[in-house]
C-alpha positions as CSV (number, residue, x, y, z in Angstrom):
1,M,6.7,-8.7,15.3
2,I,3.4,-7.0,14.9
3,L,4.1,-5.6,11.5
4,S,6.3,-6.5,8.4
5,I,6.7,-3.7,5.8
6,I,7.8,-5.3,2.5
7,I,9.5,-2.8,0.0
8,P,10.6,-4.1,-3.4
9,V,13.5,-1.9,-4.9
10,F,14.2,-1.5,-8.6
11,K,15.4,1.6,-10.3
12,V,14.1,4.0,-7.7
13,E,17.2,6.0,-6.7
14,K,15.2,9.2,-7.2
15,Y,12.5,8.1,-4.8
16,V,13.6,5.5,-2.3
17,R,15.2,7.9,0.2
18,K,11.9,9.6,0.8
19,T,10.3,6.2,1.3
20,L,12.8,5.2,3.9
21,E,12.9,8.6,5.5
22,S,9.2,8.5,6.1
23,I,9.7,5.2,8.0
24,Y,12.8,6.5,9.9
25,A,10.8,9.5,11.0
26,Q,8.6,7.1,13.0
27,K,11.6,5.3,14.6
28,D,10.2,5.5,18.2
29,C,7.5,3.0,17.3
30,L,9.5,0.5,15.2
31,S,10.8,-1.8,17.9
32,D,8.2,-4.5,16.9
33,V,8.2,-3.7,13.2
34,E,10.4,-5.2,10.5
35,V,11.2,-3.5,7.2
36,I,12.1,-5.9,4.5
37,I,13.9,-4.5,1.5
38,V,13.9,-6.8,-1.6
39,N,16.6,-5.8,-4.0
40,D,15.0,-6.9,-7.3
41,G,18.4,-6.7,-9.2
42,T,18.4,-3.0,-9.4
43,P,21.2,-1.7,-11.6
44,D,21.3,1.9,-10.2
45,N,22.3,3.5,-6.9
46,S,19.0,2.6,-5.0
47,M,20.7,0.1,-2.8
48,K,23.5,2.5,-1.8
49,I,20.7,4.8,-0.5
50,V,19.1,1.8,1.3
51,C,22.4,0.9,3.0
52,D,22.4,4.5,4.5
53,Y,19.5,3.3,6.7
54,K,20.8,-0.1,7.7
55,G,22.0,1.2,11.1
56,K,19.2,3.8,11.4
57,I,16.0,1.8,10.9
58,P,15.8,-1.1,13.5
59,N,14.9,-4.5,12.1
60,L,15.9,-3.5,8.5
61,L,16.5,-6.7,6.5
62,I,17.9,-6.6,2.9
63,I,17.2,-9.6,0.5
64,N,18.9,-9.6,-2.9
65,Q,17.6,-11.4,-5.9
66,E,17.9,-11.3,-9.7
67,N,15.4,-9.0,-11.4
68,C,12.1,-11.0,-11.6
69,G,9.6,-8.1,-11.2
70,L,7.4,-6.6,-8.5
71,S,5.3,-9.7,-7.9
72,S,8.2,-11.9,-7.3
73,A,9.9,-9.3,-5.0
74,R,6.7,-9.1,-2.9
75,N,6.5,-13.0,-2.8
76,T,10.1,-13.1,-1.7
77,G,9.5,-10.6,1.1
78,L,6.3,-12.5,2.2
79,S,8.2,-15.7,2.4
80,I,10.6,-14.5,5.2
81,A,8.2,-12.1,6.9
82,K,7.6,-12.6,10.6
83,G,5.1,-10.0,11.4
84,K,1.6,-10.7,12.4
85,Y,0.5,-8.3,9.7
86,I,1.9,-7.4,6.3
87,W,2.0,-4.0,4.5
88,F,3.2,-3.8,1.0
89,V,4.9,-0.5,0.4
90,D,6.3,0.7,-3.0
91,S,9.7,2.3,-3.1
92,D,8.5,5.4,-5.0
93,D,5.8,6.2,-2.4
94,W,6.0,7.0,1.3
95,V,4.1,6.3,4.5
96,A,2.0,9.0,6.1
97,E,3.1,10.7,9.3
98,H,2.3,8.7,12.4
99,S,0.8,5.9,10.2
100,I,2.8,3.1,11.7
101,E,1.8,3.9,15.2
102,M,-1.9,4.3,14.1
103,I,-1.7,0.9,12.2
104,K,-0.3,-0.8,15.2
105,D,-3.0,0.6,17.5
106,E,-5.7,-0.6,15.2
107,V,-4.4,-4.1,14.7
108,N,-3.7,-4.5,18.5
109,S,-7.2,-3.3,19.4
110,R,-9.1,-5.7,17.1
111,E,-9.1,-9.5,17.1
112,N,-9.2,-11.7,14.0
113,I,-9.3,-9.1,11.4
114,D,-7.9,-10.4,8.1
115,V,-7.7,-7.2,6.2
116,F,-7.5,-3.5,7.2
117,C,-8.0,-0.8,4.6
118,F,-7.0,2.8,5.1
119,K,-7.2,6.0,3.1
120,I,-4.5,6.9,0.5
121,M,-3.4,10.5,-0.3
122,K,-2.2,11.0,-3.9
123,Y,0.7,13.4,-4.8
124,D,2.2,14.6,-8.1
125,E,6.0,14.6,-8.8
126,E,6.3,18.2,-7.6
127,G,5.1,17.0,-4.2
128,N,1.6,18.6,-4.5
129,S,-1.3,16.9,-3.0
130,I,-3.8,15.9,-5.7
131,G,-6.5,14.4,-3.5
132,I,-7.6,11.5,-1.5
133,K,-8.2,8.3,-3.5
134,F,-11.9,7.7,-3.4
135,F,-13.0,6.2,-0.1
136,P,-16.7,6.1,0.6
137,Y,-16.5,5.3,4.3
138,Q,-16.9,7.9,6.9
139,S,-16.6,5.7,10.0
140,T,-14.7,2.6,11.1
141,Q,-16.7,-0.5,10.2
142,V,-16.2,-4.2,9.5
143,L,-17.5,-5.6,6.2
144,K,-17.5,-8.9,4.5
145,G,-14.8,-9.0,1.8
146,T,-17.4,-9.5,-1.0
147,D,-19.6,-6.7,0.3
148,F,-16.5,-4.4,0.4
149,F,-15.4,-5.3,-3.1
150,L,-18.9,-4.9,-4.6
151,S,-19.2,-1.4,-3.0
152,E,-18.1,1.7,-5.0
153,I,-14.5,1.5,-3.9
154,G,-13.6,-0.7,-6.8
155,C,-10.2,-2.2,-7.5
156,T,-7.7,-0.7,-5.0
157,P,-3.8,-0.9,-4.8
158,M,-2.4,-3.3,-2.3
159,Q,-0.6,-0.5,-0.5
160,Q,-4.1,0.5,0.8
161,Y,-4.3,-2.8,2.8
162,V,-2.6,-4.1,5.9
163,I,-3.2,-7.9,5.8
164,R,-2.9,-10.7,8.4
165,R,0.0,-12.8,7.5
166,N,-1.6,-16.2,8.5
167,F,-4.6,-15.4,6.4
168,I,-2.4,-14.9,3.3
169,V,-0.4,-18.1,4.0
170,D,-3.6,-20.2,4.8
171,S,-5.3,-18.9,1.7
172,K,-2.2,-19.7,-0.4
173,L,-2.3,-16.3,-1.8
174,L,0.7,-15.2,-4.0
175,F,1.2,-12.5,-6.6
176,A,1.2,-13.7,-10.2
177,K,4.7,-13.5,-11.5
178,G,5.7,-11.8,-14.8
179,I,2.7,-9.5,-15.1
180,V,2.0,-5.8,-14.4
181,H,-1.3,-4.6,-12.8
182,E,-0.6,-7.5,-10.3
183,D,-2.8,-5.7,-7.7
184,V,-5.9,-6.1,-10.0
185,E,-5.2,-9.8,-10.0
186,F,-4.4,-10.2,-6.3
187,A,-6.8,-7.9,-4.4
188,P,-10.2,-9.3,-5.6
189,K,-9.1,-12.9,-4.8
190,M,-8.0,-11.7,-1.3
191,L,-11.2,-9.9,-0.7
192,M,-13.4,-12.8,-1.9
193,L,-11.7,-15.1,0.6
194,T,-12.2,-13.1,3.8
195,D,-15.3,-12.5,5.9
196,N,-13.8,-9.3,7.5
197,V,-12.4,-6.2,6.1
198,C,-12.1,-3.3,8.6
199,V,-12.2,0.1,6.9
200,I,-10.4,2.9,8.7
201,P,-11.1,6.4,7.4
202,Q,-7.7,7.6,8.2
203,I,-4.7,8.3,5.8
204,S,-1.9,5.8,6.0
205,Y,-0.2,6.1,2.8
206,C,1.1,8.7,0.3
207,Y,0.9,7.5,-3.3
208,L,3.1,9.1,-6.0
209,V,1.3,9.4,-9.3
210,R,4.0,9.0,-12.0
211,Y,3.4,9.5,-15.7
212,G,5.5,8.3,-18.6
213,D,8.5,6.8,-16.8
214,N,7.2,3.6,-15.5
215,I,5.0,0.7,-16.9
216,T,1.7,1.4,-15.3
217,G,2.2,5.2,-14.9
218,S,1.8,5.8,-18.7
219,K,-1.7,6.7,-19.8
220,T,-1.4,4.6,-22.9
221,I,-1.0,0.8,-23.3
222,N,2.0,-1.2,-24.3
223,E,2.7,-4.8,-25.0
224,S,3.5,-5.8,-21.4
225,R,0.5,-4.0,-20.0
226,L,-1.9,-5.4,-22.6
227,K,-0.7,-8.9,-22.2
228,S,-1.0,-8.7,-18.4
229,L,-4.6,-7.4,-18.6
230,L,-5.5,-10.1,-21.1
231,Y,-3.9,-12.7,-18.9
232,I,-5.8,-11.6,-15.8
233,L,-9.1,-11.3,-17.7
234,K,-8.6,-14.9,-19.0
235,E,-8.0,-16.1,-15.4
236,Y,-11.1,-14.4,-14.1
237,I,-13.2,-15.8,-17.0
238,E,-12.1,-19.3,-16.1
239,L,-12.7,-18.6,-12.4
240,E,-16.4,-17.6,-13.2
241,D,-17.4,-21.2,-13.7
242,E,-16.1,-22.1,-10.3
243,E,-18.0,-19.3,-8.6
244,S,-21.3,-19.5,-10.6
245,L,-24.5,-18.5,-8.7
246,S,-22.6,-17.3,-5.6
247,V,-22.0,-13.8,-4.4
248,K,-18.4,-14.3,-5.4
249,H,-19.7,-14.7,-8.9
250,K,-20.7,-11.0,-8.9
251,C,-17.2,-10.1,-7.7
252,V,-15.7,-12.1,-10.5
253,L,-17.9,-10.4,-13.1
254,K,-16.9,-7.0,-11.7
255,V,-13.3,-7.8,-12.2
256,Q,-13.9,-8.9,-15.7
257,R,-15.8,-5.7,-16.5
258,T,-13.0,-3.6,-14.9
259,L,-10.3,-5.3,-17.0
260,I,-12.2,-4.8,-20.3
261,Y,-12.7,-1.1,-19.6
262,M,-9.0,-0.9,-18.7
263,I,-8.0,-2.5,-22.0
264,Y,-10.2,-0.1,-23.9
265,G,-9.3,2.9,-21.6
266,F,-5.6,2.7,-22.0
267,S,-5.6,1.7,-25.7
268,D,-5.8,4.4,-28.3
269,V,-8.2,4.4,-31.2
270,S,-5.5,3.4,-33.7
271,Q,-4.5,0.3,-31.6
272,I,-8.1,-0.7,-31.4
273,K,-8.6,-0.3,-35.2
274,E,-5.3,-2.2,-36.0
275,N,-6.2,-5.0,-33.6
276,Y,-3.2,-4.5,-31.4
277,L,-1.8,-7.9,-30.2
278,D,-5.0,-9.5,-31.3
279,A,-6.8,-7.9,-28.4
280,F,-9.6,-6.4,-30.5
281,S,-10.4,-9.1,-33.0
282,I,-14.0,-10.2,-33.7
283,N,-13.8,-13.1,-31.4
284,Q,-12.2,-11.1,-28.5
285,V,-14.9,-8.4,-28.9
286,R,-17.5,-11.2,-28.7
287,T,-16.1,-12.3,-25.5
288,Y,-16.0,-8.8,-24.1
289,K,-19.6,-8.2,-25.0
290,R,-20.6,-11.5,-23.3
291,V,-19.0,-10.3,-20.2
292,I,-20.7,-6.9,-20.3
293,R,-24.1,-8.6,-20.9
294,R,-23.6,-10.8,-17.8
295,N,-22.7,-7.7,-15.8
296,I,-25.8,-5.9,-16.9
297,R,-27.9,-8.8,-15.6
298,N,-26.1,-8.6,-12.2
299,D,-25.8,-4.8,-11.9
300,Y,-28.7,-3.4,-14.0
301,Q,-29.8,-0.9,-11.3
302,D,-26.8,1.3,-11.7
303,A,-27.9,3.8,-14.4
304,S,-24.4,5.3,-15.1
305,K,-22.9,1.9,-15.6
306,L,-25.8,0.8,-17.7
307,F,-25.4,3.6,-20.1
308,Y,-21.7,2.7,-20.7
309,D,-22.4,-0.9,-21.0
310,I,-25.1,-0.4,-23.6
311,L,-22.9,2.0,-25.5
312,F,-20.1,-0.6,-25.5
313,L,-22.6,-3.3,-26.7
314,I,-23.5,-1.0,-29.6
315,S,-20.0,-0.3,-30.5
316,P,-16.8,-0.7,-28.5
317,L,-15.1,2.0,-30.7
318,L,-18.0,4.4,-30.1
319,Y,-17.7,3.7,-26.4
320,K,-14.0,4.6,-26.7
321,R,-14.6,7.8,-28.6
322,F,-17.3,8.8,-26.1
323,V,-14.8,8.2,-23.2
324,I,-12.2,10.3,-24.9
325,T,-14.5,13.1,-25.5
326,R,-15.9,13.1,-21.9
327,Y,-12.4,13.3,-20.5
328,A,-11.4,16.0,-22.9
329,L,-14.4,18.2,-21.8
330,R,-13.5,17.6,-18.1
331,S,-9.9,18.8,-18.6
């Protein structure tokens, strides 16, 4: 098998047919591709729809498990995958036309690439294209993982990557169970461990932007989301000591900074004032400010980031109000 496509399924009866249909439409190039459906204990009719494709999509495997979350489902799929490369696909998105053939051509024509990164096209729930996710590369090139991560591309979803399975296994990479925003936890570690990321400026994936009906689609924070971000931040603060004075140290700092601004970006002013889940206490704010100061020392040449960082150091709440005003003026 050249490629394993891993698709966790949970409460997606509204979407999963389009996901599978986008793969079935490319049936002529699926002979050396396996599609692993991980039923994460979904209580709706999602699996009835999946079963409609059991005889249509070759090498379609179905694994059933109790509901344990997206991370666990991805790990389950990874544990049985036989493909040389892994592609994590979400069951409310779909793959782009001709993308499977394009991916196969790329991985077959290049030796010893750990990670491929492709473009993502974003869509709203009405099926309208709302633009390509930021992708600063205009030509195919191979970069060190740390250089790629420290570029302007930022924290990207796992669906954007096609990853060599042996690299994942040898690096002992697994998704952290019981959290949301698992991609923010997983992707930076993956990128810090590889010397080669091949960026391909072609669209491979269609990403559905959902608001309000899923945990990470909402524009505001909730308990699960905030606890997950705090968990990941704690993990990367502890990791900083191990990576001190290395180029990976800059990557770790970047993740920390991203997480802090996600925490403030998704929280509303009342949650910050009321110290929701003890995330905005004096001690926590001191920790956040220490992280931002370290980022300034490592990234002081970026004027726009420097402005926001200084604003945050003056007052996190002032930073939050400024961001709210800025986005209100844009819309």
